[in-house]
C-alpha positions as CSV (number, residue, x, y, z in Angstrom):
1,M,93.3,116.6,53.2
2,S,93.7,116.5,57.0
3,I,91.9,119.1,59.2
4,I,95.3,120.6,60.2
5,A,96.5,120.9,56.6
6,A,93.2,122.4,55.5
7,Y,93.3,124.9,58.5
8,N,96.9,125.9,57.7
9,E,96.1,126.4,54.0
10,A,93.0,128.5,54.7
11,W,94.9,130.6,57.3
12,D,97.9,131.2,55.0
13,N,95.6,132.2,52.2
14,G,93.4,134.4,54.4
15,N,90.4,132.3,53.4
16,V,87.9,133.2,56.2
17,D,85.1,131.2,54.5
18,A,87.2,128.0,54.5
19,L,88.2,128.6,58.1
20,A,84.5,129.0,59.1
21,K,83.9,125.6,57.7
22,L,86.8,124.1,59.6
23,I,86.1,125.7,63.0
24,H,83.2,124.3,65.0
25,D,80.5,126.8,66.1
26,E,81.3,126.0,69.8
27,C,85.1,126.2,69.3
28,V,87.2,127.6,72.2
29,F,90.7,128.8,71.5
30,N,93.1,129.4,74.4
31,P,96.2,131.1,73.0
32,H,99.5,131.1,74.9
33,V,99.4,134.8,75.7
34,G,97.2,137.2,77.5
35,G,95.2,134.6,79.5
36,I,92.3,135.0,77.1
37,T,89.8,132.7,75.5
38,M,88.6,133.2,71.9
39,S,85.5,132.0,70.2
40,K,84.9,131.0,66.6
41,A,83.9,134.6,65.8
42,D,87.0,136.0,67.5
43,I,89.3,133.6,65.5
44,L,87.6,134.5,62.2
45,G,87.8,138.2,63.0
46,F,91.5,137.9,63.8
47,A,92.1,135.9,60.6
48,G,90.4,138.5,58.5
49,S,92.3,141.5,60.0
50,E,95.4,143.3,59.0
51,N,97.1,141.9,62.1
52,T,97.0,138.3,61.1
53,P,100.2,136.4,61.9
54,T,101.9,134.5,59.2
55,S,103.5,131.0,59.6
56,E,106.1,128.9,58.0
57,H,107.4,125.4,58.4
58,N,103.9,124.1,59.3
59,R,104.1,120.5,60.4
60,T,101.5,118.0,61.6
61,L,103.1,116.0,64.3
62,F,100.0,113.8,65.0
63,E,96.4,113.7,63.8
64,N,93.6,111.3,64.1
65,E,89.8,111.8,64.1
66,E,89.8,113.1,67.7
67,V,92.9,115.2,68.1
68,G,95.8,116.9,66.3
69,I,99.2,118.3,67.3
70,A,100.9,120.8,65.0
71,H,104.1,122.9,65.0
72,S,105.0,126.0,63.1
73,I,107.1,129.2,63.2
74,V,104.8,132.2,63.6
75,H,105.6,135.8,62.7
76,F,103.6,138.6,64.2
77,T,102.7,142.0,62.8
78,N,102.8,143.8,66.1
79,D,106.6,143.9,66.5
80,S,106.5,140.9,68.8
81,D,109.3,138.4,68.1
82,S,108.6,135.3,66.1
83,E,107.8,132.1,68.0
84,A,107.9,128.4,67.6
85,V,104.3,127.5,68.3
86,L,102.9,124.1,69.3
87,S,99.1,123.7,68.9
88,F,96.9,121.0,70.4
89,M,93.5,120.6,68.8
90,R,90.4,118.6,69.5
91,F,88.0,117.7,66.7
92,K,84.3,117.2,66.7
93,D,82.3,116.3,63.5
94,G,85.4,116.9,61.4
95,Q,85.9,120.4,62.7
96,I,88.2,122.0,65.3
97,I,86.2,122.3,68.6
98,S,89.1,123.4,70.8
99,M,92.7,124.6,70.3
100,E,95.4,125.5,72.8
101,T,98.9,126.8,72.0
102,G,102.3,127.0,73.7
103,A,105.3,128.9,72.3
104,T,109.0,129.4,72.5
105,P,110.4,132.8,71.6
106,L,113.0,132.8,68.9
107,S,115.2,135.6,70.1
108,E,117.4,136.1,73.2
109,D,115.9,139.5,74.0
110,Y,112.3,138.4,73.6
111,K,109.6,140.8,74.8
112,L,105.9,140.0,74.8
113,I,104.1,142.9,73.1
114,G,100.5,143.7,74.1
115,N,100.4,141.9,77.4
């Protein structure tokens, strides 16, 4: 199974242990909102919380041993509108060492919640 497919499956199932094996200890995640940077611990904490976003239509656009590009529709629990999210990942030792996302809101009256 590809790294992206394994990540999506673990995220969708709330399997924090599987995510911990897929995310490198030195991972840096730069999400598309808030100008923040998250660590592995932050990602795992978010994945194990009640506010975990859900996704659908997960697609791997490209993946090799070094990088991966994925797209999905993400639904948030904080009343923020759903978004089409593009993720770029770098891999090291078969794990995700960095991830960055970009997104397109899916409603005309889009408002970012929590910024």
